[in-house]
N, C-alpha and C positions, 0 to 999 in steps of 0.2 A: 665379320658377318655382313651379309648382303641383305638389305631390306627392300621389298617392293613397295614403292610409294605411288601416289596418284595426285590428281588435281586437288583433292580436298585436304591432303596433308603435306603437300610439297613445300610450301613456305615455312611450315613448322619444322620439318625434318631436314631440309637441304640447307643447313646453315654452315658457315665457315667454308672450308675448301672441301669439295666433294666431287666424286666422279659418278656419273649416271650412265648406266647401260640402257639405251633405248632399244627395245626388242619386241618381238612378236612370237607367240607360241608356234606358229607355222613356219618360222624362218629357220632353215637348217644351220646356216652359219651362227645364228644367235644361240641355238642349242649347243653348238660346239664351243662357243665362248663361255657359256654358263659355268662349267667347272673351273676354267682358268680364272675367271673373274672372282669366283669364290676363294680360290687359293691366294690370289693377289690381295684380296681384302684382308686375309689373315696376315700376310707379309707386311702390309702397310698399315696395320691396325694402329690407331693413335696418331697417324700422320695425315690420313685422308679418309673421308667417309665414303662408303660404297653403297650405291642404291641402284635399283632397276625400275624402269617405267615401261609398262606395256603400251605400245603405241596404239593398239586397237582399243584399249580401255581408257586411255588418256590422250586423245588426239589433240586437245588444246595445248598440252605441254609440248608435244612433238612439234606442233606449228610454232609455238612460242620460241623454240630453240632452232627452228629451221631444219628439222630432221627430215631428210628426203630419202635416205637410204639406211637400211639397218643391216647388221648391228652398227650402232653409232654411240661411241663413248664421248660424253661431253663433260669437261672439267669446268666446274663453277666455283667461283670464290665470291662470297658475299652477294650472291644473286646474279652475278655477271659471268658470262662465259669467258674463260681464259685460254681454252684450247679444246681440240676435239680429235678423236681417232675414229676413222670410218672404216668399216669392214672388219673381217676376221684377221687377226694376227697371231702368230705363235706366242706362247707365254713369255719367252725370253725377250722378244721384240716389244711386247706390251709392257713388261716390267721396266725395260730401259726407257721407253717413252714416258711412263709414269714417273720414274725417277727424275728424268729431265724436266718434267712439268713442275714437280713439287720443290725443286731446288730454289 
């Protein structure tokens, strides 16, 4: 399951190894990524936490992680970025990238 988080609950929710989809409602590629991200959250359940952050509602978090283009998937472990995937990718490509990251 994918949960939308923000500045007020980020530190509480984003613990361990997580992947965060930085998105905006007006972003076409972001809307295309949403169902794929949801499907992947089910496939990687228990291995990686899946969250979304709206860059328009949480610009401080977008700045904190240097997000300059969306969609941007940032993988964080214990509060530090370990990898990122920028732009829209097909599901198979995203799945492979995530598998490589969590190994």
